[in-house]
Every structure is written in C-alpha cells, then in structure tokens.
C-alpha positions in Angstrom: -4.2 42.4 -14.9 -0.9 41.4 -13.0 -1.7 39.8 -9.6 0.4 41.6 -6.4 0.9 38.2 -4.9 1.9 39.7 -1.4 1.0 41.9 1.4 3.7 43.3 4.1 2.7 44.8 7.0 5.3 45.5 9.1 3.4 47.2 12.0 3.0 46.7 16.0 1.3 44.5 17.5 -1.6 45.5 19.4 -2.8 44.4 22.5 -5.8 44.5 25.0 -8.6 41.7 24.3 -7.6 38.3 23.3 -9.4 39.0 20.0 -6.5 41.2 19.2 -4.0 38.4 19.5 -4.8 36.9 16.3 -3.7 37.7 12.7 -5.7 37.8 10.1 -4.8 35.0 6.8 -6.7 35.6 3.4 -6.1 32.0 1.8 -6.7 31.1 -1.5 -6.5 29.0 -5.2 -6.3 32.2 -7.1 -8.9 31.1 -8.9 -12.4 30.0 -7.8 -11.9 29.5 -3.5 -11.0 32.0 -1.3 -11.5 32.9 2.5 -10.5 34.9 5.0 -9.4 33.2 8.9 -7.5 34.1 12.0 -4.2 32.6 13.7 -3.3 33.2 17.0 0.1 35.0 17.8 1.4 32.7 20.6 2.1 28.8 20.3 0.4 26.8 19.2 -0.8 29.3 16.7 -4.1 27.1 16.3 -6.3 28.4 13.2 -10.0 29.1 12.7 -12.1 29.1 12.6 -12.3 27.2 9.2 -13.5 27.1 6.2 -13.0 30.8 6.7 -15.2 33.5 5.6 -15.9 33.2 2.0 -13.7 36.2 -0.3 -12.7 36.8 -3.9 -10.0 34.9 -5.1 -7.8 38.2 -5.8 -7.5 40.6 -2.6 -5.9 42.6 -0.3 -6.2 42.4 3.1 -6.0 45.6 5.9 -6.7 46.0 9.5 -7.9 49.1 10.8 -10.3 50.0 13.5 -10.6 46.7 14.8 -12.3 44.7 11.6 -10.5 43.4 8.7 -10.9 45.4 5.4 -10.9 43.0 2.1 -10.7 44.6 -0.9 -11.7 42.1 -3.7 -10.1 43.2 -6.7 -10.4 43.2 -10.6 -14.0 41.4 -11.2 -15.5 41.9 -7.9 -14.2 45.9 -7.4 -15.7 45.8 -3.6 -14.6 45.9 -0.1 -15.5 43.4 2.4 -15.3 44.2 6.5 -15.2 41.9 8.4 -15.2 41.7 12.5 -12.6 39.2 14.1 -14.6 39.4 17.4 -17.4 37.4 15.7 -15.3 34.8 13.8 -14.6 36.9 10.9 -18.0 37.2 9.6 -18.8 39.7 7.2 -20.5 43.0 8.6 -20.9 45.1 5.8 -19.8 45.1 1.9 -20.3 47.4 -1.1 -19.4 47.7 -4.6 -16.9 50.3 -5.9 -17.8 50.4 -9.2 -17.0 47.0 -11.9 -14.0 47.5 -13.9 -11.8 49.7 -11.4 -9.6 46.6 -10.5 -9.6 48.3 -7.4 -5.9 47.6 -5.2 -5.2 48.5 -2.1 -7.3 51.0 0.9 -5.6 53.6 3.1 -7.1 55.5 6.6 -7.3 59.0 6.8 -7.3 60.3 10.5 -10.8 62.4 9.9 -12.1 58.9 9.4 -12.5 58.5 5.5 -10.0 56.4 3.4 -8.7 56.1 0.1 -8.6 53.5 -2.8 -6.1 52.8 -5.8 -7.1 52.0 -9.3 -5.1 49.6 -11.2 -7.2 49.8 -14.7 -8.8 53.2 -14.3 -6.4 56.4 -13.8 -8.4 57.4 -10.5 -8.2 57.5 -6.7 -11.2 57.2 -4.4 -11.5 58.8 -2.0 -14.1 57.3 0.2 -16.5 56.9 3.3 -15.1 53.4 4.5 -18.2 52.5 6.4 -20.6 52.6 3.5 -18.6 52.9 0.2 -20.3 56.4 -0.3 -17.3 57.7 -3.0 -16.7 61.3 -1.8 -14.3 62.2 -4.8 -12.9 61.0 -7.8 -9.1 61.9 -8.2 -7.3 61.7 -11.4 -3.8 60.1 -11.6 -4.1 60.7 -15.9 -1.5 63.4 -15.4 1.0 60.6 -13.9 0.1 57.9 -16.9 2.7 56.5 -19.4 1.4 56.2 -23.3 -1.6 53.6 -22.7 -3.3 56.2 -20.4 -2.8 54.4 -17.2 -0.2 54.9 -14.6 -0.8 51.7 -12.8 -1.4 52.5 -9.0 -1.2 50.0 -6.9 0.1 50.3 -2.6 -0.9 53.3 -1.3 0.1 54.8 2.9 -1.3 57.4 3.9 1.4 59.0 6.2 1.6 62.5 7.9 -1.1 64.1 6.2 -0.5 62.4 2.9 -1.7 59.8 0.5 1.5 57.7 -1.1 0.9 56.2 -3.8 2.6 53.3 -5.6 3.1 54.4 -9.7 4.5 51.6 -11.5 4.5 52.6 -15.3 4.1 49.4 -17.3 3.5 48.0 -20.3 1.0 45.5 -20.6 1.1 44.8 -23.9 5.1 43.7 -23.0 4.4 41.4 -20.2 3.9 44.4 -17.4 7.6 45.7 -18.5 8.5 48.8 -17.0 8.6 51.7 -19.3 10.6 54.1 -17.8 10.4 55.7 -14.8 8.6 55.0 -11.4 7.3 57.3 -8.7 5.8 57.9 -5.3 2.3 59.8 -5.8 1.6 62.1 -3.4 -1.6 63.7 -2.3 -2.4 66.3 0.2 -5.0 65.2 2.4 -6.2 68.7 3.3 -6.5 70.3 0.0 -7.3 66.9 -1.9 -5.0 67.5 -4.2 -1.7 66.3 -6.2 1.6 67.7 -4.5 4.4 68.6 -6.5 7.8 66.8 -5.5 10.2 68.5 -8.0 9.0 71.7 -9.0 11.3 72.3 -11.2 10.7 70.0 -14.1 6.9 71.0 -15.7 3.7 69.8 -14.5 3.0 68.1 -11.2 5.9 65.5 -10.5 5.9 62.9 -8.1 8.9 61.2 -6.0 11.1 59.6 -8.7 12.3 56.3 -7.3 15.9 55.2 -7.7 14.4 52.0 -9.6 11.0 50.8 -11.5 8.0 49.1 -10.5 7.5 49.5 -7.2 6.3 46.4 -6.2 5.9 45.8 -2.5 3.3 47.7 0.0 5.0 50.8 1.9 6.6 50.1 4.8 7.2 53.0 7.2 10.0 53.4 10.3 10.9 56.4 12.2 10.7 59.2 9.3 11.3 57.5 6.4 9.3 55.5 3.9 10.6 52.2 2.3 9.3 50.5 -0.7 10.6 47.2 -2.7 11.3 47.8 -6.3 11.4 45.0 -8.8 12.2 46.8 -11.8 12.4 43.8 -14.8 11.6 40.6 -13.8 14.7 38.0 -14.2 16.9 40.9 -14.1 18.2 42.1 -10.8 17.6 45.7 -11.0 15.6 47.0 -8.3 16.4 47.0 -4.5 14.7 48.1 -1.4 14.3 52.2 -1.5 14.7 54.6 0.8 12.2 57.9 0.9 12.3 61.4 2.8 8.5 61.9 3.0 9.0 65.5 4.3 11.8 66.6 1.5 9.7 64.5 -0.9 12.8 63.0 -2.5 14.4 59.2 -2.7 17.7 58.5 -0.9 18.1 55.5 -3.0 18.4 52.0 -2.5 19.4 50.6 0.8 19.7 47.5 -0.5 19.8 46.2 -4.2 18.4 43.2 -6.0 21.8 42.2 -7.3 22.6 41.9 -3.2 20.0 40.3 -2.3 19.9 37.3 -5.0 16.5 37.5 -6.9 13.3 39.8 -7.6 11.9 41.1 -4.7 8.6 39.9 -3.5 7.6 41.5 -0.2 9.1 43.6 2.5 8.9 43.7 6.3 10.9 45.8 8.6 11.2 44.6 11.6 12.7 46.6 14.3 16.7 47.4 13.8 16.4 44.9 11.0 14.7 44.0 7.4 13.2 40.9 6.5 12.3 40.3 2.6 11.2 37.6 0.2 13.4 37.3 -2.8 12.6 34.8 -5.5 15.6 33.5 -7.4 16.7 33.4 -11.2 15.0 30.1 -10.8 11.8 31.3 -9.8 12.3 30.0 -5.9 11.5 31.9 -3.2 13.9 32.9 -0.1 12.9 34.7 3.0 16.0 36.5 4.3 17.1 39.1 6.8 19.3 41.5 6.8 20.7 44.8 8.9 21.4 48.0 6.8 25.3 47.3 5.5 25.1 44.1 6.1 24.9 40.7 4.1 21.3 39.4 3.8 21.1 35.7 5.8 18.6 33.3 4.3 16.1 31.7 6.9 13.8 29.8 5.0 13.6 28.6 1.1 11.4 26.8 -1.0 11.0 24.7 -3.7 9.0 26.6 -5.8 7.7 30.5 -6.0 6.2 29.1 -2.3 6.6 32.5 -0.2 3.5 34.7 -1.1 3.7 37.8 2.4 5.4 37.8 5.3 3.7 39.9 8.6 6.3 41.0 11.4 3.8 40.9 15.1 6.2 44.1 16.5 8.0 41.7 18.7 9.6 39.0 17.9 7.3 36.8 15.4 7.7 36.8 11.6 4.6 35.1 10.2 5.2 33.4 6.9 2.9 32.9 4.3 4.0 29.5 2.7 1.9 27.8 -0.3 4.4 24.7 -1.2 1.8 22.4 -2.8 2.8 19.4 -0.3 2.8 21.4 3.0 0.7 24.8 2.4 0.2 26.7 5.9 1.6 29.5 7.8 5.2 29.3 9.7 6.4 31.5 12.3 9.8 32.5 12.3 11.8 34.3 15.4 13.2 37.3 14.1 16.0 37.5 16.6 17.3 34.4 16.0 16.2 33.2 12.7 15.0 30.0 14.0 11.5 28.1 12.9 9.4 28.3 16.1 6.5 26.4 14.6 7.4 22.9 14.0 5.4 23.0 10.6 3.1 25.0 8.6 0.1 25.8 10.2 -3.0 24.8 7.8 -5.6 27.4 7.5 -7.9 25.8 5.2 -6.3 26.7 1.4 -2.9 28.2 0.5 -2.2 30.9 2.6 -1.3 34.1 0.6 -1.7 37.3 2.4 -1.1 38.1 6.2 -2.8 41.3 8.1 -2.0 42.0 11.9 -4.0 44.8 13.9 -2.3 47.9 14.2 -3.1 51.0 16.0 -5.7 49.0 18.6 -4.4 49.6 21.9 -0.7 49.4 21.5 0.7 47.3 24.1 3.9 48.6 26.8 3.4 52.3 25.8 2.5 52.7 29.7 1.4 51.0 32.5 -1.4 54.0 33.5 -3.7 53.0 36.3 -7.3 52.2 35.9 -7.1 51.6 32.0 -7.3 48.5 30.0 -4.8 46.0 30.9 -1.3 47.8 29.4 2.4 46.2 29.9 5.0 48.4 29.5 8.3 47.3 28.3 10.5 44.8 30.7 13.5 46.4 32.5 16.2 46.1 31.7 16.7 44.5 28.7 18.5 42.7 28.2 18.4 41.3 31.5 20.8 39.7 33.3 19.4 37.9 34.9 17.0 40.2 36.6 14.2 42.0 35.0 11.3 44.0 36.5 7.7 43.7 34.7 5.3 46.7 34.7 1.5 46.5 34.0 -1.7 48.5 34.7 -5.2 47.8 34.8 -8.3 48.1 36.4 -7.5 48.7 40.4 -7.8 44.9 42.9 -7.6 42.6 40.1 -5.5 39.3 40.0 -3.3 39.1 36.5 -1.4 35.6 35.6 2.1 36.6 35.0 4.2 33.9 32.6 7.3 33.9 30.9 7.5 31.3 28.0 10.6 30.6 25.8 10.3 30.6 22.1 8.5 27.6 21.6 5.6 28.3 24.0 6.7 26.4 27.2 6.0 27.6 30.4 9.1 28.8 32.7 7.4 30.6 35.1 4.1 31.3 36.3 3.0 33.8 39.0 -0.4 35.4 40.0 0.0 39.6 40.6 -2.9 41.4 42.0 -3.5 45.7 40.7 -3.0 47.8 43.7 -5.4 50.4 44.5 -4.2 52.7 41.6 -4.4 49.6 39.0 -0.7 49.2 39.2 1.2 45.6 39.0 5.2 45.1 39.4 6.9 41.6 39.4 11.0 41.2 39.4 11.5 38.2 37.4 14.4 36.8 38.5 16.0 34.9 35.2 14.5 31.3 37.7 12.3 28.8 36.6 9.5 27.0 38.7 11.9 24.9 40.1 14.6 27.5 40.9 16.8 26.8 38.6 18.3 29.7 36.1 16.7 30.4 32.8 19.7 30.0 29.9 20.7 33.1 28.5 17.8 33.7 25.0 15.0 35.5 24.4 11.6 34.9 26.4 7.9 36.2 26.0 6.3 37.6 29.2 2.4 37.5 29.1 0.0 39.0 31.5 -3.3 38.2 31.6 -6.7 38.6 33.0 -10.5 38.1 32.2 -10.5 41.5 30.7 -7.2 41.6 28.9 -3.7 40.3 27.6 -0.6 41.9 26.9 2.7 40.5 25.6 6.6 41.3 25.5 9.7 40.0 24.7 13.0 40.3 26.7 16.5 38.9 26.3 18.1 37.1 29.3 22.3 37.6 28.7 24.4 35.8 31.7 
C-alpha cells in the first residue's frame, strides 16, 4: 500500500464560537501510535488537549458540520467522528469493511457522503452518521491491468463527485501505467458522467499529467490537483480543471519550474502555496502566483513537511515532522514570514491539518440579531483608517482588538451593538498611545461572551 502523506485543504476559516477558531491536527509515528488534537488559530497557537484522541496510524482528516471525520485507512477501514467542542472526543465510529483501504470522504448537500477505496474498485455512498452503505458504485471500468484504478482523493462540487484516479503499477513501486483521470459521478443519478463521448465507454477527465497526488482544491469555477508523475522525475505539475466542461485546461505550473515532486497544494487567495520534494528528498514550502516564479518560504532538512492548510485569511499552517523539533509552524501568506517562534508541539509529529469549513463564515455580513459575524474591513488597504462593522445580538458589548502579525496588541476598544444588533468602529491607524501604526498586515478580532470573529487588513501609508 502506498501511503498518501498529505492533506491540503484550501478552505475558508469559520467564525462563531471560540471552538471554531481551532484547527484539527492528526499526529502519528506512521507505525503504532497516532492521535488527533486541536491547535488555536491565533497567537500563541496553543495546542491541546494532549496526548489527544487516539486514532489509527494511517488516516485522513476532514472537518464537516462542526465535527472532525477521521478516515482510518488500510488495516482499520473505519470512520471515526470527533467533536471539537468535547476536546476532540470520539462520538461515533463505524467500520466500512476490512480490505477496502478506504481513502477519503466527501459530503453531499443531502446529508449523505462518499468514500473512495484504494484496494477495491468501488466508491461507497454512505450515511455518514452511522456508516450505513447506501450504494456500492463500481470503478472497475476505469482500472488498469491489475484490475484496480487506485482511487484516492475526492471532492463533492456542484452536484458532482470528482474522484482522483491514479492508475499505478503496484509491482513497479507504484509507477504510473499511463494516463490518469478525475472520475465524475452525478450525485442525482448515482452514475458516472462521460467526459469524452467521442471515445468508447465512459471516460473520466483526462489529466495533463499522471498520478494526481494532492487533494482536489477549488477556487472560483475551477478545480486544481497536483500531479506527481514518476517519483524523482520532474514530469508533473498543478493541473487546472474546468468542472463544467469536464476538461483539463493544462498545467498552471510544472514540477520542473517548482524544482521537485509535488507533495501538497493550498490555494491561498490570489496565490498558491505548495510543498515540493527536491531531488535529494528534502521538502520545501513555496509560494507562487500564476505566471510568476515560485519563492521558497521554508526548507526542511529531509522529507519534513507533510501537509499545509490555509485558514482563509493570512495564516498557513505547516505540519513539520523534522526529527529534531516536530510541530506545527505558522507562516504569513502575505509576507512569507514565519509567525511562530518555533514549532508548536502536538505530541507526536504532525502529519495532517484540517480547518473548519462551512461553519457560519466570518465576515459574510453584518446582519442584525444573528450570531456574531464581521464584515471585511473597508477600505482595505487602509490609508490609514478603516471601518470595522459587525453584527450580533442587540445590546451586547464587544471587545474589538487590532493585533499585529506576532499577536501583539495594537489597539483595544469596547463597542456596543445597537438595538438592531449592529456594531461599528473606525480604526484610525493609531495604537493605544496614539502613535501611528506602521504599514503592514494586521488582524482585527471582535469578541463577545458568546462569539468570536476575525478579519485581516493592510495599512499602506
């Protein structure tokens, strides 16, 4: 079995209760021990509870509907559901049948879920609450000569399930046997969609490179997947997919341009962050904008960086497994600087990070009377003043703080919501002593007894 080492979730940060301002971290020795714990998404990025909730030593994390779903893979083949509000305790666990080597889980709008399998030619349609298998959908038509298509990462997008189909030769160190695909399932009919009617049979989306290795990411009306190709050969890249037209648009950047094999990908606004393993199997965290050369932000000493995850604002969390000091590091996606002074220990070496998605998103409105929410500061960039607006229960007093990227307090005020639940304050670009705040990126945090929301903004003088 080939173990996929990474999970990248280029997904938006959620607001609401303080428990939503955490990421889930799966830490493991890849042998006998593993657990899941939380880490705060603000300085000093405290982790805990430790030693964490026990999990299998080969797993994948997904955060959905206020809970963390652990896909325990080959040798376990079960799904474990954790509640972050209860210290990441296990609240449900069910088997999906030994021998399938389940790989990933994706959630449909109707409350059901899909689970991919690596050691059987199947896609499972399940009830994620109790593990009832609603349907077993064959993937055998997409297999290579060994009878298996090697399906891994999946993503539910716009009424369709997109599934990575690697097609590898297990007798040749999992080398690609030819073309790789994204398979496309229609959620409504439960049947595969033919991406190329001009060819016989049902076809997936032909990828521009082989071995789709990173999780499937989405931005706007496009999907993105990192293809590794042959290990040690710079023949892959970031493939851009038009999911409506069911075609690959080609590689946005190649492994040759990145300087090594792709390990992980996170879409971070207008930029992308990747983990690349160079020819010496040393990993590097890099940033690039489409059409521009990549810049290295963090380098390891060996195959150290297992995963990256974006908080939807300005923080990139990095699972750093280096032997001397394993832990989670936090980088600023704008400046590229490391915000943590050193790796934040999560007990065992971290391997995957999941951040809440779809949970009362921060800043989407300032609607009155609702749970605490915060609009994007405006104008942004500020020169130097910017307006901070938020919505919450009527008549509550919120603490509004402006912090720099090190988590140091710049300004703090108390603002009460009006009878309609609206609160507003204009930050004039000055600190507590009236001094002008320097140009740069800042984080504004609004907090009440019942909620927490945060947004970043930039001062340009």
